[in-house]
C-alpha positions as CSV (number, residue, x, y, z in Angstrom):
1,M,142.1,70.4,147.1
2,K,139.5,70.2,144.7
3,K,136.2,72.2,143.9
4,I,133.0,70.6,144.5
5,L,129.7,71.7,143.0
6,M,126.7,70.6,144.9
7,V,123.3,70.9,143.0
8,L,119.6,71.6,144.8
9,T,116.4,71.7,143.4
10,S,114.4,74.8,143.3
11,V,111.1,73.2,143.7
12,S,109.4,74.0,146.9
13,E,106.1,71.8,146.2
14,I,105.7,68.1,145.8
15,G,103.0,68.4,142.8
16,D,100.1,70.4,143.3
17,T,99.7,68.6,146.6
18,G,100.3,71.8,148.5
19,E,103.2,69.5,150.6
20,K,106.4,71.9,150.9
21,T,109.4,70.3,150.1
22,G,113.2,71.5,148.8
23,Y,116.4,69.8,148.8
24,N,116.7,67.3,151.2
25,V,119.0,68.7,154.6
26,A,120.7,65.0,155.3
27,E,121.7,64.5,151.7
28,A,123.2,68.2,151.4
29,A,124.6,68.0,155.3
30,H,126.6,65.2,155.6
31,P,128.3,64.5,151.6
32,W,129.5,68.6,152.7
33,K,131.3,67.6,156.2
34,V,133.2,64.5,154.0
35,F,134.3,66.9,151.4
36,K,135.1,70.1,153.8
37,D,136.5,67.1,156.4
38,S,138.9,66.5,153.3
39,G,139.7,70.1,152.4
40,H,138.2,70.2,149.2
41,F,136.3,73.7,148.4
42,V,132.5,73.2,148.3
43,D,130.3,75.7,145.9
44,F,126.5,75.7,145.9
45,A,124.0,75.8,142.7
46,S,120.5,74.9,142.2
47,I,118.0,75.1,138.9
48,K,116.9,78.7,139.1
49,G,119.6,80.3,141.7
50,G,119.0,82.7,144.1
51,Q,117.9,80.9,147.7
52,P,116.8,77.0,147.3
53,P,113.7,75.6,149.0
54,R,114.8,72.7,151.6
55,D,112.8,70.2,153.7
56,E,113.1,69.8,157.4
57,V,116.1,69.7,160.1
58,D,116.6,66.8,162.0
59,S,117.9,68.9,165.0
60,A,119.1,65.9,166.5
61,D,121.4,65.7,163.5
62,P,124.8,67.3,164.7
63,I,125.7,67.4,161.1
64,Q,122.8,69.0,159.9
65,V,122.8,71.4,162.8
66,A,126.6,72.3,162.0
67,F,125.3,72.4,157.8
68,T,122.6,75.1,158.5
69,E,124.7,77.2,161.0
70,D,128.1,77.1,158.8
71,E,128.3,81.1,157.8
72,T,130.4,80.1,155.0
73,T,127.4,77.6,154.1
74,R,125.0,79.8,154.7
75,A,126.4,82.6,152.8
76,G,126.6,80.2,149.2
77,L,123.0,79.1,150.0
78,Y,121.8,82.7,150.7
79,N,122.2,83.2,146.8
80,T,122.8,80.6,144.7
81,A,124.2,80.5,141.1
82,S,121.5,78.6,138.5
83,V,123.0,76.1,136.5
84,D,122.4,78.0,133.4
85,V,125.3,79.9,134.2
86,V,127.8,78.1,136.2
87,D,130.9,77.5,134.7
88,P,131.6,74.0,134.8
89,E,135.5,74.2,134.2
90,Q,135.6,75.6,137.8
91,Y,134.4,72.5,139.2
92,D,136.6,69.0,139.4
93,A,132.7,67.4,140.4
94,V,129.1,67.9,141.0
95,Y,127.3,66.5,143.5
96,L,123.4,66.1,143.3
97,V,121.5,66.5,146.0
98,G,118.2,64.5,146.6
99,G,114.5,65.5,147.8
100,H,111.5,65.0,146.1
101,G,111.3,68.3,144.5
102,T,114.1,67.4,141.9
103,M,111.8,65.3,140.7
104,W,109.8,68.3,138.9
105,D,113.1,70.3,137.9
106,F,116.0,68.5,137.3
107,P,115.4,66.3,134.3
108,D,114.8,68.6,132.2
109,S,117.0,71.1,132.9
110,E,119.3,71.8,130.1
111,G,122.0,73.7,132.3
112,L,122.1,71.0,134.4
113,Q,122.4,68.6,131.5
114,T,125.1,70.7,129.8
115,L,126.9,70.8,133.5
116,V,126.7,67.4,134.2
117,A,128.2,66.2,131.1
118,S,131.3,69.0,130.5
119,V,132.4,68.2,134.3
120,Y,132.5,63.8,133.3
121,N,133.6,64.9,129.8
122,A,136.3,66.5,131.2
123,G,137.2,63.6,133.2
124,G,135.7,64.8,136.4
125,V,133.4,63.2,139.1
126,V,129.5,63.3,139.1
127,G,127.6,61.9,142.2
128,A,124.1,62.1,142.9
129,V,122.1,60.5,145.8
130,C,118.4,59.2,146.0
131,H,116.1,61.4,143.9
132,G,119.1,63.1,143.1
133,P,119.5,60.9,140.0
134,A,117.0,62.3,138.6
135,G,119.0,64.9,137.1
136,L,121.1,62.4,135.4
137,V,118.3,61.3,132.9
138,N,118.5,63.2,129.9
139,V,122.4,63.8,130.5
140,K,124.1,62.6,127.1
141,L,127.9,62.4,126.7
142,A,130.5,63.7,124.0
143,N,129.4,60.7,122.1
144,G,125.9,60.9,122.3
145,I,125.1,57.9,124.9
146,H,123.1,58.3,128.1
147,L,125.6,58.8,130.8
148,V,123.4,56.4,132.9
149,N,123.4,53.9,129.8
150,G,125.3,50.5,130.4
151,R,126.0,51.2,134.0
152,K,125.0,49.9,137.4
153,V,122.8,53.1,139.3
154,A,121.3,53.2,142.6
155,A,118.5,55.6,143.3
156,F,115.6,55.9,145.3
157,T,113.3,52.7,144.2
158,N,109.8,51.7,143.7
159,D,108.9,50.7,147.4
160,E,110.5,53.4,148.4
161,E,108.1,55.8,147.0
162,V,105.1,53.5,148.3
163,A,106.4,53.4,151.8
164,A,107.0,57.1,151.2
165,G,103.6,57.6,150.2
166,K,104.4,59.3,147.0
167,D,103.7,56.9,144.2
168,K,100.7,58.3,143.4
169,V,102.3,62.0,143.0
170,I,105.4,61.8,141.3
171,P,105.5,62.2,137.7
172,F,107.5,58.9,137.5
173,F,109.4,56.3,139.0
174,L,113.1,57.1,139.1
175,A,114.2,53.7,138.8
176,D,111.9,52.6,135.7
177,R,113.0,55.9,133.4
178,L,116.6,55.1,134.7
179,G,116.3,51.2,133.3
180,E,114.5,52.5,130.2
181,L,117.4,54.8,129.5
182,G,120.1,51.2,129.6
183,A,121.1,51.5,133.3
184,T,121.1,48.4,135.5
185,H,119.2,49.8,138.6
186,V,120.6,48.0,141.7
187,F,119.5,48.6,145.5
188,A,118.8,46.9,149.0
189,D,115.9,47.0,150.8
190,V,113.8,49.9,151.7
191,F,115.9,52.5,153.4
192,E,119.1,50.8,153.7
193,E,122.4,52.0,152.5
194,K,122.9,51.7,148.7
195,V,125.9,53.0,146.9
196,E,126.9,52.4,142.8
197,V,130.2,53.2,141.4
198,A,130.5,53.1,137.6
199,D,134.0,54.6,137.1
200,R,133.1,58.2,137.4
201,L,129.6,58.0,138.5
202,V,128.9,57.4,141.8
203,T,125.0,57.1,143.1
204,G,123.3,56.2,145.8
205,Q,119.8,54.7,146.7
206,N,118.4,57.3,149.8
207,P,119.3,59.6,152.7
208,A,121.3,56.8,154.1
209,S,123.6,56.4,151.3
210,A,124.6,60.4,151.1
211,A,127.7,60.3,153.2
212,G,128.8,57.4,151.5
213,V,128.1,58.4,147.9
214,A,130.6,61.3,149.4
215,K,133.4,58.9,150.5
216,E,133.6,57.0,147.0
217,M,133.6,60.3,145.3
218,E,136.4,61.4,147.7
219,K,138.4,58.3,146.5
220,L,138.1,59.2,143.1
221,L,139.0,62.7,143.2
222,A,142.1,61.3,145.6
223,E,143.0,59.1,142.9
224,V,143.3,62.4,140.6
225,I,145.2,64.1,143.2
226,H,147.6,61.8,143.6
227,Q,147.8,61.0,139.5
228,E,148.2,65.0,139.2
229,K,150.9,65.0,141.9
230,A,153.1,62.1,140.2
231,E,152.7,64.1,136.8
232,E,154.2,67.0,138.7
233,Q,157.5,65.0,140.3
234,D,158.0,64.0,136.7
235,E,157.9,67.3,135.3
236,A,160.1,68.7,138.1
237,E,162.6,65.5,137.5
238,A,162.3,66.1,133.9
239,V,163.2,69.7,134.2
240,R,165.7,69.2,136.6
241,A,167.3,66.3,134.1
242,Q,167.7,69.1,131.9
243,K,169.2,71.6,134.1
244,D,171.9,69.2,135.1
245,A,172.2,68.2,131.4
246,E,173.2,71.5,130.7
247,K,175.3,72.2,133.6
248,A,177.1,69.1,132.3
249,A,177.5,70.2,128.5
250,K,178.6,73.7,129.7
251,K,181.6,72.2,132.2
252,A,182.6,69.8,129.1
253,A,182.6,72.8,126.9
254,T,185.0,75.0,129.5
255,D,186.9,71.6,130.4
256,T,187.7,71.3,126.3
257,G,188.5,75.5,126.1
258,H,191.1,74.4,129.0
């Protein structure tokens, strides 16, 4: 079992439009199910801490309904920790949930930048979907290079912003910003699923890509678990061989003594 931290926006309004927003429930719920079904522990954090705002729940989606009704999840979301106080060493993966609000508080959060960089530098997995990659734009690794530099990355597209009617409201086009940082923005048609894996960074284009991002993250975590088990087995065999050698040496010494 691995520990996965899901990070949510603390912004409840889209710019100064008065339109309510928050984290995208589908983008939280579907990965949550993937992670939970795989036996992993899921925790929650947000930029400011406390109870993060959320977008509308689709009552026709049983996974969203289950997510909002799960007692453990409700308790975790009631008073999330701020990313500023989260200990990155406690988590094997971090997943950045989208929602338009992330465009305003994810990019400049030093706590989020530290968290993401620390998890990745330690060999962990980083995932982000839709507007969640806004939390990657200022993340630099230990070598001083932007995390997204030289990587293929998926995120909400310019055409999708236009289709959603938010192209005149958002502070910047996420796809363009990623490109400016050296990433290659890859995409599917508007609102079609697109998931991209670049080493231990997994990104998705839109809500339809959320479960796919989680599944690819799960594959990477499964590889880590497999490697850890192999190392544990090697260590156990080494200890067993050492003990066998010690017994043989004792027996040889006893036989010589006789």
